[in-house]
DRENDO-1510 file (C-alpha; in Angstrom, 1 decimal, always signed):
<recs>
REC; n; res; u; v; w
REC; 1; MET; -15.7; +31.7; +0.2 .
REC; 2; LYS; -13.2; +34.3; -0.3 .
REC; 3; GLN; -10.9; +34.4; -3.8 .
REC; 4; LEU; -9.1; +37.3; -5.1 .
REC; 5; LEU; -9.9; +38.7; -8.6 .
REC; 6; ILE; -8.4; +40.6; -11.1 .
REC; 7; LYS; -10.8; +42.6; -12.4 .
REC; 8; LYS; -10.3; +45.6; -14.3 .
REC; 9; GLY; -6.9; +46.8; -13.4 .
REC; 10; GLN; -7.6; +46.3; -10.0 .
REC; 11; ILE; -7.2; +43.2; -7.4 .
REC; 12; ILE; -10.4; +42.7; -5.1 .
REC; 13; VAL; -11.9; +40.4; -3.0 .
REC; 14; GLU; -15.1; +38.1; -4.2 .
REC; 15; ASP; -17.2; +35.5; -2.9 .
REC; 16; VAL; -17.5; +32.9; -4.8 .
REC; 17; PRO; -19.3; +29.5; -4.4 .
REC; 18; SER; -17.0; +26.8; -3.6 .
REC; 19; PRO; -16.3; +24.0; -5.7 .
REC; 20; LEU; -18.8; +21.0; -6.1 .
REC; 21; VAL; -16.7; +18.0; -4.5 .
REC; 22; GLU; -17.6; +14.9; -7.2 .
REC; 23; ASP; -16.6; +11.2; -7.0 .
REC; 24; GLY; -13.4; +10.6; -7.0 .
REC; 25; SER; -12.2; +14.2; -6.2 .
REC; 26; VAL; -10.9; +15.8; -2.9 .
REC; 27; LEU; -12.1; +19.1; -1.8 .
REC; 28; VAL; -8.7; +20.5; +0.2 .
REC; 29; LYS; -9.4; +23.5; +3.2 .
REC; 30; VAL; -6.5; +25.7; +2.0 .
REC; 31; ASN; -5.3; +27.9; +5.0 .
REC; 32; TYR; -2.8; +30.0; +2.9 .
REC; 33; SER; -2.6; +30.6; -1.0 .
REC; 34; LEU; +0.6; +32.6; -2.4 .
REC; 35; ILE; +0.5; +35.6; -5.6 .
REC; 36; SER; +3.3; +35.9; -7.6 .
REC; 37; ALA; +3.9; +39.8; -7.5 .
REC; 38; GLY; +5.4; +39.8; -11.0 .
REC; 39; THR; +2.9; +37.7; -12.6 .
REC; 40; GLU; -0.1; +38.9; -10.9 .
REC; 41; MET; +1.0; +42.2; -11.3 .
REC; 42; THR; +1.3; +42.3; -14.9 .
REC; 43; GLY; -2.6; +40.6; -15.3 .
REC; 44; VAL; -3.6; +43.9; -13.1 .
REC; 45; THR; -2.0; +46.1; -15.6 .
REC; 46; ALA; -3.3; +44.5; -18.7 .
REC; 47; SER; -6.7; +44.4; -17.3 .
REC; 48; GLY; -6.4; +48.2; -16.8 .
REC; 49; GLU; -6.0; +48.8; -20.2 .
REC; 50; SER; -8.7; +49.7; -23.1 .
REC; 51; LEU; -9.0; +47.4; -25.8 .
REC; 52; LEU; -7.7; +49.8; -28.4 .
REC; 53; ARG; -4.3; +49.7; -26.2 .
REC; 54; LYS; -4.3; +45.8; -26.1 .
REC; 55; VAL; -4.6; +45.8; -30.1 .
REC; 56; LEU; -1.8; +48.5; -30.4 .
REC; 57; LYS; +0.5; +46.1; -28.0 .
REC; 58; GLN; -0.7; +42.7; -29.2 .
REC; 59; PRO; -1.4; +43.3; -33.3 .
REC; 60; GLU; -1.1; +39.3; -33.9 .
REC; 61; LYS; -4.0; +39.2; -31.8 .
REC; 62; ALA; -6.1; +41.2; -34.1 .
REC; 63; LYS; -4.6; +38.8; -36.6 .
REC; 64; GLN; -6.0; +36.2; -35.3 .
REC; 65; VAL; -9.4; +37.3; -35.1 .
REC; 66; LEU; -9.7; +38.9; -38.6 .
REC; 67; ASN; -8.4; +35.1; -39.7 .
REC; 68; MET; -11.0; +33.7; -37.7 .
REC; 69; ALA; -13.2; +36.1; -38.7 .
REC; 70; LYS; -12.3; +34.7; -42.4 .
REC; 71; THR; -12.8; +31.5; -41.8 .
REC; 72; GLN; -15.4; +31.3; -39.2 .
REC; 73; GLY; -17.6; +33.9; -40.5 .
REC; 74; LEU; -18.2; +37.3; -38.5 .
REC; 75; SER; -20.7; +36.2; -36.2 .
REC; 76; LYS; -19.2; +33.8; -34.6 .
REC; 77; THR; -16.0; +35.8; -34.2 .
REC; 78; ILE; -18.7; +38.2; -32.1 .
REC; 79; GLU; -19.9; +35.9; -30.0 .
REC; 80; GLN; -16.0; +34.3; -29.1 .
REC; 81; VAL; -14.5; +37.5; -28.9 .
REC; 82; LYS; -17.6; +38.9; -26.7 .
REC; 83; GLY; -17.2; +35.8; -24.5 .
REC; 84; LYS; -13.7; +36.7; -23.6 .
REC; 85; LEU; -14.5; +40.4; -22.9 .
REC; 86; ASP; -17.3; +39.6; -20.7 .
REC; 87; SER; -15.1; +36.6; -18.6 .
REC; 88; GLU; -12.5; +39.3; -18.2 .
REC; 89; SER; -14.9; +42.2; -17.1 .
REC; 90; SER; -16.0; +39.7; -14.3 .
REC; 91; GLY; -12.8; +38.7; -12.9 .
REC; 92; THR; -9.6; +36.8; -13.4 .
REC; 93; PRO; -8.8; +34.5; -10.5 .
REC; 94; THR; -5.6; +34.3; -9.0 .
REC; 95; GLY; -3.3; +32.6; -6.6 .
REC; 96; TYR; -2.0; +29.0; -7.5 .
REC; 97; SER; +0.1; +27.9; -4.4 .
REC; 98; SER; -0.9; +27.0; -1.2 .
REC; 99; LEU; +0.9; +26.1; +2.5 .
REC; 100; GLU; -0.9; +24.6; +5.6 .
</recs>
């Protein structure tokens, strides 16, 4: 299936696997999806910023990382930050409303 992703300051269309249907769930075919221009453009802009710029704009998050390093250790903190950065580089799904 095709999905819009926010990735490195751009909106791209990628083929992604269809969701799996599990017991007690329903798979719904969506013909149209809506995107909030304001919310999504904020995400696009933020995804294209350097790590340093993100830290300067959100110093409270840098403090959270420092506190995490104090309480959980440096290796666990690096692992979690790397995981977050890796997920951002693979793209963030967008769109949240559907019409039939």
